[in-house]
C-alpha beads as a LAMMPS data file, in Angstrom:
LAMMPS data file: protein, C-alpha beads

427 atoms
426 bonds

1 atom types
1 bond types

-500.0 500.0 xlo xhi
-500.0 500.0 ylo yhi
-500.0 500.0 zlo zhi

Masses

1 110.0

Atoms # bond

1 1 1 0.000 0.000 0.000
2 1 1 1.282 3.410 -0.909
3 1 1 0.013 6.547 0.830
4 1 1 0.862 10.234 0.610
5 1 1 -1.548 12.239 2.721
6 1 1 -2.294 14.385 5.730
7 1 1 -4.873 13.763 8.478
8 1 1 -6.682 16.931 7.450
9 1 1 -7.327 15.529 3.966
10 1 1 -8.596 12.246 5.377
11 1 1 -11.130 13.955 7.628
12 1 1 -12.267 16.259 4.846
13 1 1 -12.885 13.398 2.421
14 1 1 -14.166 10.739 4.782
15 1 1 -17.772 11.672 4.050
16 1 1 -17.276 11.758 0.293
17 1 1 -18.939 8.424 -0.474
18 1 1 -19.345 7.550 -4.130
19 1 1 -22.599 5.700 -4.709
20 1 1 -24.534 7.469 -7.462
21 1 1 -24.583 6.567 -11.129
22 1 1 -23.177 8.553 -14.063
23 1 1 -22.017 8.260 -17.666
24 1 1 -19.041 6.314 -18.900
25 1 1 -16.870 8.004 -21.494
26 1 1 -14.912 5.918 -23.968
27 1 1 -15.867 2.488 -22.617
28 1 1 -18.357 -0.326 -23.059
29 1 1 -20.415 -0.527 -19.885
30 1 1 -22.597 -3.412 -18.717
31 1 1 -25.458 -1.103 -17.729
32 1 1 -26.647 2.226 -19.045
33 1 1 -25.456 4.879 -16.555
34 1 1 -26.972 8.298 -15.951
35 1 1 -25.166 11.499 -15.089
36 1 1 -25.962 13.091 -11.764
37 1 1 -25.329 16.655 -10.710
38 1 1 -26.306 18.045 -7.336
39 1 1 -26.537 21.465 -5.769
40 1 1 -26.875 21.702 -2.010
41 1 1 -29.619 23.801 -0.454
42 1 1 -26.841 25.454 1.551
43 1 1 -24.791 26.481 -1.499
44 1 1 -23.178 29.898 -1.329
45 1 1 -21.044 32.199 -3.471
46 1 1 -17.358 32.721 -2.666
47 1 1 -14.602 35.025 -3.961
48 1 1 -12.752 31.960 -5.321
49 1 1 -12.682 30.100 -8.624
50 1 1 -13.262 26.392 -7.954
51 1 1 -12.917 23.370 -10.251
52 1 1 -12.412 19.605 -9.953
53 1 1 -12.263 16.571 -12.238
54 1 1 -11.485 12.883 -12.224
55 1 1 -11.474 9.715 -14.325
56 1 1 -10.836 5.993 -13.997
57 1 1 -8.593 5.451 -16.993
58 1 1 -7.173 7.378 -19.898
59 1 1 -5.534 5.313 -22.596
60 1 1 -3.564 5.837 -25.770
61 1 1 -1.892 3.432 -28.170
62 1 1 -1.924 1.991 -31.650
63 1 1 -4.807 -0.389 -30.959
64 1 1 -6.961 2.132 -29.091
65 1 1 -9.887 3.383 -31.219
66 1 1 -10.949 7.010 -31.140
67 1 1 -13.534 7.581 -28.413
68 1 1 -11.917 5.143 -25.967
69 1 1 -9.670 7.647 -24.253
70 1 1 -11.386 8.061 -20.877
71 1 1 -13.549 5.958 -18.582
72 1 1 -15.700 7.280 -15.758
73 1 1 -14.849 10.921 -16.421
74 1 1 -16.685 13.728 -14.688
75 1 1 -15.864 17.326 -13.855
76 1 1 -17.048 20.505 -12.239
77 1 1 -16.036 23.376 -14.458
78 1 1 -15.374 26.867 -13.274
79 1 1 -17.673 27.896 -10.416
80 1 1 -17.484 30.160 -7.397
81 1 1 -20.254 28.282 -5.586
82 1 1 -19.854 25.763 -2.794
83 1 1 -22.344 22.954 -2.288
84 1 1 -22.043 21.621 -5.851
85 1 1 -21.406 17.942 -6.653
86 1 1 -20.992 15.866 -9.802
87 1 1 -20.832 12.051 -9.806
88 1 1 -20.146 9.277 -12.290
89 1 1 -20.327 5.532 -11.698
90 1 1 -19.763 2.610 -14.072
91 1 1 -20.445 -0.923 -12.847
92 1 1 -18.134 -2.575 -15.393
93 1 1 -16.359 -1.470 -18.549
94 1 1 -14.176 -3.090 -21.193
95 1 1 -11.437 -0.607 -22.061
96 1 1 -9.918 -1.436 -25.476
97 1 1 -6.230 -2.229 -25.222
98 1 1 -6.220 -2.150 -21.410
99 1 1 -8.611 -4.597 -19.749
100 1 1 -11.742 -4.787 -17.626
101 1 1 -12.570 -2.145 -15.028
102 1 1 -15.180 -2.728 -12.331
103 1 1 -16.695 -0.394 -9.765
104 1 1 -15.441 2.799 -11.412
105 1 1 -16.651 5.808 -9.418
106 1 1 -15.830 9.520 -9.496
107 1 1 -17.113 12.251 -7.190
108 1 1 -16.154 15.922 -7.458
109 1 1 -17.521 18.569 -5.141
110 1 1 -17.119 22.061 -3.729
111 1 1 -17.889 22.864 -0.117
112 1 1 -17.548 25.313 2.734
113 1 1 -16.987 24.025 6.250
114 1 1 -15.710 25.790 9.325
115 1 1 -14.349 28.756 7.397
116 1 1 -12.563 26.595 4.804
117 1 1 -13.618 26.713 1.137
118 1 1 -12.623 23.495 -0.654
119 1 1 -12.581 21.878 -4.056
120 1 1 -12.376 18.080 -3.802
121 1 1 -12.102 15.123 -6.150
122 1 1 -12.089 11.409 -5.426
123 1 1 -11.840 8.433 -7.762
124 1 1 -12.217 4.785 -6.799
125 1 1 -11.792 1.603 -8.844
126 1 1 -12.840 -1.669 -7.239
127 1 1 -10.813 -3.750 -9.673
128 1 1 -8.806 -3.791 -12.906
129 1 1 -7.995 -7.045 -14.741
130 1 1 -5.385 -7.146 -17.507
131 1 1 -5.022 -10.459 -19.328
132 1 1 -3.608 -12.047 -22.459
133 1 1 -3.967 -15.606 -23.694
134 1 1 -0.835 -17.594 -22.923
135 1 1 0.636 -14.877 -20.701
136 1 1 -1.712 -14.922 -17.727
137 1 1 -3.563 -12.072 -16.037
138 1 1 -2.961 -9.327 -13.493
139 1 1 -5.687 -8.157 -11.095
140 1 1 -5.320 -4.818 -9.293
141 1 1 -7.860 -4.147 -6.546
142 1 1 -8.755 -1.199 -4.310
143 1 1 -7.376 1.672 -6.413
144 1 1 -8.124 5.036 -4.819
145 1 1 -7.031 8.622 -5.498
146 1 1 -8.090 11.834 -3.740
147 1 1 -7.227 15.472 -4.233
148 1 1 -8.172 18.544 -2.219
149 1 1 -7.380 22.235 -2.721
150 1 1 -8.696 24.717 -0.184
151 1 1 -8.466 28.125 1.443
152 1 1 -8.871 28.969 5.121
153 1 1 -7.705 31.605 7.586
154 1 1 -4.093 30.524 6.986
155 1 1 -4.232 30.845 3.188
156 1 1 -4.242 28.285 0.378
157 1 1 -3.457 24.580 0.797
158 1 1 -3.334 21.383 -1.286
159 1 1 -3.097 17.702 -0.452
160 1 1 -3.430 14.289 -2.108
161 1 1 -3.848 10.645 -1.204
162 1 1 -3.306 7.489 -3.284
163 1 1 -3.873 3.855 -2.320
164 1 1 -3.653 0.366 -3.820
165 1 1 -5.285 -2.580 -2.082
166 1 1 -3.533 -5.493 -3.805
167 1 1 -1.902 -6.708 -7.030
168 1 1 -2.180 -10.384 -8.013
169 1 1 -0.574 -12.168 -10.968
170 1 1 -1.929 -15.482 -12.213
171 1 1 0.323 -17.311 -14.679
172 1 1 -1.207 -19.988 -16.956
173 1 1 -1.768 -23.161 -14.938
174 1 1 -0.354 -21.639 -11.749
175 1 1 -1.939 -20.412 -8.509
176 1 1 -2.349 -16.617 -7.988
177 1 1 0.741 -14.790 -6.720
178 1 1 0.449 -11.546 -4.764
179 1 1 2.888 -8.842 -5.839
180 1 1 4.110 -5.753 -3.958
181 1 1 2.688 -2.389 -4.974
182 1 1 4.979 -0.342 -7.217
183 1 1 6.934 2.623 -5.892
184 1 1 8.209 5.620 -7.894
185 1 1 11.617 3.954 -8.314
186 1 1 10.456 0.317 -8.501
187 1 1 7.831 -0.633 -11.102
188 1 1 6.118 -4.015 -11.245
189 1 1 6.917 -5.859 -14.481
190 1 1 5.392 -9.017 -15.945
191 1 1 7.604 -9.747 -18.984
192 1 1 5.654 -9.675 -22.226
193 1 1 2.424 -8.661 -20.499
194 1 1 2.476 -5.435 -18.503
195 1 1 4.554 -2.823 -16.679
196 1 1 2.888 -1.100 -13.718
197 1 1 4.439 2.138 -12.443
198 1 1 3.531 4.283 -9.463
199 1 1 2.399 7.703 -10.657
200 1 1 3.473 10.886 -8.906
201 1 1 1.059 13.280 -7.261
202 1 1 1.405 17.021 -7.693
203 1 1 0.649 19.752 -5.167
204 1 1 1.210 23.416 -5.923
205 1 1 0.420 26.313 -3.584
206 1 1 0.962 30.040 -4.164
207 1 1 -0.464 33.203 -2.665
208 1 1 -2.991 33.215 -5.538
209 1 1 -4.296 29.660 -5.319
210 1 1 -3.694 25.947 -4.882
211 1 1 -3.814 22.887 -7.122
212 1 1 -3.712 19.171 -6.292
213 1 1 -3.451 16.252 -8.741
214 1 1 -3.395 12.614 -7.689
215 1 1 -2.962 9.650 -10.022
216 1 1 -2.339 6.127 -8.783
217 1 1 -0.809 4.174 -11.673
218 1 1 0.788 4.369 -15.095
219 1 1 0.358 1.112 -16.982
220 1 1 1.889 -0.145 -20.227
221 1 1 0.224 -3.212 -21.782
222 1 1 2.941 -4.809 -23.898
223 1 1 0.883 -6.878 -26.416
224 1 1 -1.348 -3.947 -27.422
225 1 1 1.147 -1.097 -27.027
226 1 1 -1.405 0.664 -24.828
227 1 1 -0.321 3.242 -22.252
228 1 1 -2.828 4.067 -19.545
229 1 1 -3.181 6.421 -16.628
230 1 1 -5.373 4.998 -13.897
231 1 1 -7.413 6.622 -11.099
232 1 1 -6.922 10.358 -11.573
233 1 1 -8.264 13.117 -9.345
234 1 1 -7.646 16.866 -9.544
235 1 1 -8.857 19.889 -7.597
236 1 1 -8.113 23.601 -7.921
237 1 1 -8.947 26.845 -6.138
238 1 1 -7.861 30.337 -7.198
239 1 1 -8.380 33.927 -6.213
240 1 1 -9.000 36.691 -8.735
241 1 1 -12.790 36.643 -9.166
242 1 1 -13.726 40.335 -9.172
243 1 1 -16.408 41.124 -11.735
244 1 1 -17.008 37.924 -13.723
245 1 1 -16.461 34.198 -14.215
246 1 1 -14.878 33.624 -17.615
247 1 1 -15.410 30.575 -19.759
248 1 1 -13.864 29.932 -23.129
249 1 1 -12.053 27.538 -25.431
250 1 1 -10.065 27.730 -28.642
251 1 1 -8.478 25.311 -31.093
252 1 1 -6.989 25.279 -34.543
253 1 1 -8.900 22.250 -35.826
254 1 1 -11.736 19.902 -34.945
255 1 1 -13.141 17.135 -37.149
256 1 1 -15.925 14.558 -37.135
257 1 1 -16.935 11.714 -39.435
258 1 1 -13.486 11.423 -40.987
259 1 1 -12.559 8.229 -42.831
260 1 1 -11.532 5.567 -40.337
261 1 1 -12.038 7.915 -37.386
262 1 1 -15.114 8.803 -35.346
263 1 1 -13.783 12.235 -34.487
264 1 1 -10.676 14.323 -34.013
265 1 1 -10.659 16.306 -30.802
266 1 1 -9.905 19.992 -30.696
267 1 1 -6.202 20.510 -31.385
268 1 1 -4.431 22.196 -29.723
269 1 1 -7.102 22.925 -27.127
270 1 1 -6.837 25.991 -24.884
271 1 1 -9.302 26.408 -22.016
272 1 1 -9.758 29.817 -20.423
273 1 1 -9.270 29.866 -16.626
274 1 1 -12.386 31.273 -15.012
275 1 1 -10.420 34.061 -13.327
276 1 1 -8.593 34.918 -16.592
277 1 1 -4.904 34.930 -17.514
278 1 1 -3.914 38.071 -15.629
279 1 1 -3.594 39.948 -18.914
280 1 1 -0.992 37.550 -20.347
281 1 1 -1.301 36.042 -23.826
282 1 1 -1.144 32.246 -23.559
283 1 1 -0.596 30.211 -26.764
284 1 1 -0.432 26.525 -27.716
285 1 1 0.698 25.283 -31.128
286 1 1 1.297 22.191 -33.274
287 1 1 3.395 22.106 -36.446
288 1 1 0.835 20.042 -38.406
289 1 1 -2.097 17.644 -38.058
290 1 1 -2.753 14.659 -40.357
291 1 1 -6.515 14.179 -40.032
292 1 1 -7.084 11.370 -42.521
293 1 1 -5.973 10.109 -45.921
294 1 1 -5.209 13.174 -48.088
295 1 1 -6.479 15.605 -45.449
296 1 1 -3.553 17.526 -43.973
297 1 1 -3.757 20.662 -41.849
298 1 1 -0.698 22.903 -41.533
299 1 1 0.464 24.634 -38.366
300 1 1 -2.393 25.135 -35.894
301 1 1 -2.531 27.184 -32.720
302 1 1 -4.860 28.493 -30.035
303 1 1 -4.432 31.679 -28.016
304 1 1 -6.154 33.433 -25.141
305 1 1 -5.980 36.540 -23.001
306 1 1 -8.294 37.749 -20.215
307 1 1 -8.222 40.143 -17.289
308 1 1 -10.675 41.780 -14.916
309 1 1 -11.108 44.555 -12.381
310 1 1 -13.996 45.112 -9.985
311 1 1 -16.033 46.784 -12.733
312 1 1 -14.570 45.600 -16.048
313 1 1 -13.785 42.170 -17.564
314 1 1 -12.206 41.598 -20.986
315 1 1 -11.326 38.324 -22.718
316 1 1 -10.507 37.056 -26.187
317 1 1 -9.954 33.602 -27.643
318 1 1 -8.455 32.754 -31.027
319 1 1 -7.924 29.609 -33.100
320 1 1 -5.609 29.561 -36.137
321 1 1 -4.875 27.129 -38.953
322 1 1 -2.098 28.047 -41.385
323 1 1 -3.508 25.850 -44.158
324 1 1 -5.455 22.766 -45.154
325 1 1 -4.942 20.503 -48.174
326 1 1 -7.570 18.045 -49.409
327 1 1 -7.428 15.426 -52.092
328 1 1 -3.776 15.837 -53.003
329 1 1 -4.204 19.394 -54.256
330 1 1 -7.884 19.366 -55.176
331 1 1 -8.431 22.071 -52.553
332 1 1 -6.026 24.310 -50.656
333 1 1 -6.989 27.000 -48.125
334 1 1 -4.661 29.103 -46.004
335 1 1 -4.787 31.908 -43.437
336 1 1 -7.753 30.674 -41.382
337 1 1 -8.499 32.551 -38.141
338 1 1 -11.432 32.394 -35.751
339 1 1 -11.498 35.085 -33.060
340 1 1 -14.065 36.276 -30.542
341 1 1 -13.763 39.014 -27.933
342 1 1 -15.915 39.771 -24.924
343 1 1 -16.075 43.019 -22.935
344 1 1 -18.124 43.308 -19.753
345 1 1 -18.629 46.659 -18.011
346 1 1 -20.878 46.403 -14.999
347 1 1 -23.675 44.134 -16.192
348 1 1 -23.411 45.145 -19.854
349 1 1 -21.688 42.563 -22.087
350 1 1 -20.550 43.104 -25.675
351 1 1 -19.132 40.509 -28.096
352 1 1 -17.155 40.899 -31.308
353 1 1 -15.899 38.428 -33.941
354 1 1 -13.653 40.999 -35.647
355 1 1 -10.447 39.359 -36.854
356 1 1 -12.183 36.173 -38.033
357 1 1 -10.933 35.642 -41.566
358 1 1 -10.014 33.219 -44.354
359 1 1 -7.077 33.815 -46.682
360 1 1 -6.640 32.194 -50.103
361 1 1 -8.819 29.421 -51.508
362 1 1 -7.408 27.453 -54.438
363 1 1 -9.222 24.570 -56.189
364 1 1 -7.366 22.530 -58.812
365 1 1 -4.829 25.338 -59.074
366 1 1 -7.432 28.065 -59.652
367 1 1 -8.079 30.899 -57.113
368 1 1 -11.630 30.973 -55.739
369 1 1 -13.789 33.692 -54.185
370 1 1 -16.765 33.345 -51.883
371 1 1 -20.114 34.251 -53.506
372 1 1 -22.647 36.629 -51.972
373 1 1 -24.338 33.685 -50.259
374 1 1 -21.143 33.193 -48.259
375 1 1 -20.977 29.482 -49.111
376 1 1 -18.476 28.197 -51.684
377 1 1 -18.986 24.719 -53.118
378 1 1 -16.293 22.806 -54.990
379 1 1 -18.299 20.066 -56.760
380 1 1 -17.384 16.589 -55.587
381 1 1 -14.806 17.971 -53.142
382 1 1 -16.158 20.186 -50.358
383 1 1 -18.526 22.927 -49.238
384 1 1 -16.839 25.886 -47.507
385 1 1 -18.597 28.179 -44.989
386 1 1 -16.471 31.016 -43.550
387 1 1 -17.134 32.836 -40.288
388 1 1 -19.786 30.525 -38.860
389 1 1 -21.094 32.206 -35.708
390 1 1 -22.998 30.236 -33.083
391 1 1 -24.610 32.483 -30.486
392 1 1 -25.254 31.320 -26.948
393 1 1 -27.026 34.481 -25.773
394 1 1 -25.505 37.184 -23.624
395 1 1 -23.339 34.658 -21.778
396 1 1 -21.204 33.607 -24.723
397 1 1 -20.479 33.406 -28.450
398 1 1 -18.672 30.801 -30.550
399 1 1 -17.124 31.386 -33.971
400 1 1 -15.684 28.949 -36.520
401 1 1 -13.210 30.523 -38.936
402 1 1 -13.977 28.007 -41.686
403 1 1 -16.276 24.982 -41.751
404 1 1 -15.516 22.437 -44.474
405 1 1 -18.028 19.696 -45.280
406 1 1 -16.570 16.971 -47.493
407 1 1 -18.675 15.986 -50.516
408 1 1 -17.151 12.526 -50.880
409 1 1 -20.179 10.761 -49.418
410 1 1 -18.899 10.626 -45.839
411 1 1 -20.444 13.917 -44.724
412 1 1 -17.304 14.566 -42.679
413 1 1 -17.023 18.059 -41.197
414 1 1 -13.768 19.890 -40.445
415 1 1 -13.908 23.077 -38.376
416 1 1 -10.838 25.322 -38.548
417 1 1 -10.129 28.341 -36.333
418 1 1 -12.476 27.614 -33.427
419 1 1 -13.001 30.119 -30.613
420 1 1 -15.631 30.732 -27.974
421 1 1 -15.809 32.968 -24.945
422 1 1 -18.358 33.902 -22.329
423 1 1 -18.781 35.410 -18.905
424 1 1 -21.269 35.382 -16.072
425 1 1 -21.711 37.419 -12.948
426 1 1 -20.045 35.910 -9.867
427 1 1 -23.188 36.299 -7.787

Bonds

1 1 1 2
2 1 2 3
3 1 3 4
4 1 4 5
5 1 5 6
6 1 6 7
7 1 7 8
8 1 8 9
9 1 9 10
10 1 10 11
11 1 11 12
12 1 12 13
13 1 13 14
14 1 14 15
15 1 15 16
16 1 16 17
17 1 17 18
18 1 18 19
19 1 19 20
20 1 20 21
21 1 21 22
22 1 22 23
23 1 23 24
24 1 24 25
25 1 25 26
26 1 26 27
27 1 27 28
28 1 28 29
29 1 29 30
30 1 30 31
31 1 31 32
32 1 32 33
33 1 33 34
34 1 34 35
35 1 35 36
36 1 36 37
37 1 37 38
38 1 38 39
39 1 39 40
40 1 40 41
41 1 41 42
42 1 42 43
43 1 43 44
44 1 44 45
45 1 45 46
46 1 46 47
47 1 47 48
48 1 48 49
49 1 49 50
50 1 50 51
51 1 51 52
52 1 52 53
53 1 53 54
54 1 54 55
55 1 55 56
56 1 56 57
57 1 57 58
58 1 58 59
59 1 59 60
60 1 60 61
61 1 61 62
62 1 62 63
63 1 63 64
64 1 64 65
65 1 65 66
66 1 66 67
67 1 67 68
68 1 68 69
69 1 69 70
70 1 70 71
71 1 71 72
72 1 72 73
73 1 73 74
74 1 74 75
75 1 75 76
76 1 76 77
77 1 77 78
78 1 78 79
79 1 79 80
80 1 80 81
81 1 81 82
82 1 82 83
83 1 83 84
84 1 84 85
85 1 85 86
86 1 86 87
87 1 87 88
88 1 88 89
89 1 89 90
90 1 90 91
91 1 91 92
92 1 92 93
93 1 93 94
94 1 94 95
95 1 95 96
96 1 96 97
97 1 97 98
98 1 98 99
99 1 99 100
100 1 100 101
101 1 101 102
102 1 102 103
103 1 103 104
104 1 104 105
105 1 105 106
106 1 106 107
107 1 107 108
108 1 108 109
109 1 109 110
110 1 110 111
111 1 111 112
112 1 112 113
113 1 113 114
114 1 114 115
115 1 115 116
116 1 116 117
117 1 117 118
118 1 118 119
119 1 119 120
120 1 120 121
121 1 121 122
122 1 122 123
123 1 123 124
124 1 124 125
125 1 125 126
126 1 126 127
127 1 127 128
128 1 128 129
129 1 129 130
130 1 130 131
131 1 131 132
132 1 132 133
133 1 133 134
134 1 134 135
135 1 135 136
136 1 136 137
137 1 137 138
138 1 138 139
139 1 139 140
140 1 140 141
141 1 141 142
142 1 142 143
143 1 143 144
144 1 144 145
145 1 145 146
146 1 146 147
147 1 147 148
148 1 148 149
149 1 149 150
150 1 150 151
151 1 151 152
152 1 152 153
153 1 153 154
154 1 154 155
155 1 155 156
156 1 156 157
157 1 157 158
158 1 158 159
159 1 159 160
160 1 160 161
161 1 161 162
162 1 162 163
163 1 163 164
164 1 164 165
165 1 165 166
166 1 166 167
167 1 167 168
168 1 168 169
169 1 169 170
170 1 170 171
171 1 171 172
172 1 172 173
173 1 173 174
174 1 174 175
175 1 175 176
176 1 176 177
177 1 177 178
178 1 178 179
179 1 179 180
180 1 180 181
181 1 181 182
182 1 182 183
183 1 183 184
184 1 184 185
185 1 185 186
186 1 186 187
187 1 187 188
188 1 188 189
189 1 189 190
190 1 190 191
191 1 191 192
192 1 192 193
193 1 193 194
194 1 194 195
195 1 195 196
196 1 196 197
197 1 197 198
198 1 198 199
199 1 199 200
200 1 200 201
201 1 201 202
202 1 202 203
203 1 203 204
204 1 204 205
205 1 205 206
206 1 206 207
207 1 207 208
208 1 208 209
209 1 209 210
210 1 210 211
211 1 211 212
212 1 212 213
213 1 213 214
214 1 214 215
215 1 215 216
216 1 216 217
217 1 217 218
218 1 218 219
219 1 219 220
220 1 220 221
221 1 221 222
222 1 222 223
223 1 223 224
224 1 224 225
225 1 225 226
226 1 226 227
227 1 227 228
228 1 228 229
229 1 229 230
230 1 230 231
231 1 231 232
232 1 232 233
233 1 233 234
234 1 234 235
235 1 235 236
236 1 236 237
237 1 237 238
238 1 238 239
239 1 239 240
240 1 240 241
241 1 241 242
242 1 242 243
243 1 243 244
244 1 244 245
245 1 245 246
246 1 246 247
247 1 247 248
248 1 248 249
249 1 249 250
250 1 250 251
251 1 251 252
252 1 252 253
253 1 253 254
254 1 254 255
255 1 255 256
256 1 256 257
257 1 257 258
258 1 258 259
259 1 259 260
260 1 260 261
261 1 261 262
262 1 262 263
263 1 263 264
264 1 264 265
265 1 265 266
266 1 266 267
267 1 267 268
268 1 268 269
269 1 269 270
270 1 270 271
271 1 271 272
272 1 272 273
273 1 273 274
274 1 274 275
275 1 275 276
276 1 276 277
277 1 277 278
278 1 278 279
279 1 279 280
280 1 280 281
281 1 281 282
282 1 282 283
283 1 283 284
284 1 284 285
285 1 285 286
286 1 286 287
287 1 287 288
288 1 288 289
289 1 289 290
290 1 290 291
291 1 291 292
292 1 292 293
293 1 293 294
294 1 294 295
295 1 295 296
296 1 296 297
297 1 297 298
298 1 298 299
299 1 299 300
300 1 300 301
301 1 301 302
302 1 302 303
303 1 303 304
304 1 304 305
305 1 305 306
306 1 306 307
307 1 307 308
308 1 308 309
309 1 309 310
310 1 310 311
311 1 311 312
312 1 312 313
313 1 313 314
314 1 314 315
315 1 315 316
316 1 316 317
317 1 317 318
318 1 318 319
319 1 319 320
320 1 320 321
321 1 321 322
322 1 322 323
323 1 323 324
324 1 324 325
325 1 325 326
326 1 326 327
327 1 327 328
328 1 328 329
329 1 329 330
330 1 330 331
331 1 331 332
332 1 332 333
333 1 333 334
334 1 334 335
335 1 335 336
336 1 336 337
337 1 337 338
338 1 338 339
339 1 339 340
340 1 340 341
341 1 341 342
342 1 342 343
343 1 343 344
344 1 344 345
345 1 345 346
346 1 346 347
347 1 347 348
348 1 348 349
349 1 349 350
350 1 350 351
351 1 351 352
352 1 352 353
353 1 353 354
354 1 354 355
355 1 355 356
356 1 356 357
357 1 357 358
358 1 358 359
359 1 359 360
360 1 360 361
361 1 361 362
362 1 362 363
363 1 363 364
364 1 364 365
365 1 365 366
366 1 366 367
367 1 367 368
368 1 368 369
369 1 369 370
370 1 370 371
371 1 371 372
372 1 372 373
373 1 373 374
374 1 374 375
375 1 375 376
376 1 376 377
377 1 377 378
378 1 378 379
379 1 379 380
380 1 380 381
381 1 381 382
382 1 382 383
383 1 383 384
384 1 384 385
385 1 385 386
386 1 386 387
387 1 387 388
388 1 388 389
389 1 389 390
390 1 390 391
391 1 391 392
392 1 392 393
393 1 393 394
394 1 394 395
395 1 395 396
396 1 396 397
397 1 397 398
398 1 398 399
399 1 399 400
400 1 400 401
401 1 401 402
402 1 402 403
403 1 403 404
404 1 404 405
405 1 405 406
406 1 406 407
407 1 407 408
408 1 408 409
409 1 409 410
410 1 410 411
411 1 411 412
412 1 412 413
413 1 413 414
414 1 414 415
415 1 415 416
416 1 416 417
417 1 417 418
418 1 418 419
419 1 419 420
420 1 420 421
421 1 421 422
422 1 422 423
423 1 423 424
424 1 424 425
425 1 425 426
426 1 426 427
């Protein structure tokens, strides 16, 4: 058993039982779960930004299909309210490339108790079985991770706890053998089958906030080439909420219905912290993205900036794609930008999509222009819609720099230059 904790964390989480049902993400569950979200009758607003999340497993590898990345995921996004809870429970799930998970349960919550404002996350897995014909099986039981970030009269704090009940290896034709739990410098290895490593927890505390991340295991399944992170919990609390709670996201590209793939997540994804970035420009970038056969996107990036005072809040999000090539030169587009800006003064909010633009469009070597309808169709290749704006009311706006719908019979959609931003009053 491995444990990194403090008595204060144990007492704070002792009542955090995980018994409700919720949705499974990226797994095949034995029963249909239902998401549950709760808000306590004693909920109250605070001057802090609170968030928490957790999942049972996140996998990647050559044999892992798209959509199988996380199991038992749930999260509380940016809020300044205590008394909020989100739960997710999966009785049993087959995770492609990893194995069988049972009793997967996540609970994230915010609370106020005795002058302390806390964000908490807990994830429990009753059992994980990894097996391969001819190599035997490994059963890991009692996997538990907890994370807490909080503020009290002494300032910000963070703590974590991780536990493993037991690890048992059963070789073909042999009785079960109990193995010691891994440590950071001593993994458990079953040659040809699996390597089990102890993951490291992270705790970070500053005068502006606290963050805690706890993950129990990192697992590599040798026959499938799958790498998995198991039993993850994270909690965060920050100061800086003055006039609004920001929300926003940006990415260079997002696709769905592509050949051989269910979807391509937003790349690279930037999420706006609910208190803002303190006026700093924060950027993520990738040199290129190969979406599918003969669909290649050039350099993509996402950027954000946000700040606030007691009366004014300003934020902008931007997604960029340098270019996209389809069909080996049948269509080329460059200079794609999606940008949205929000300004809040008092209770008045204004949005702008200025800066959203598309550069050159070339089809079969010939320059193209958008007609008055705003929709350009290249027969048999694609339909192009620039500056697609999706309004969410006064709380937020989303813009897509360029939406491309393939006309090859798949109906695949590629969104380039994605940006959305919003704000709500903190009380």
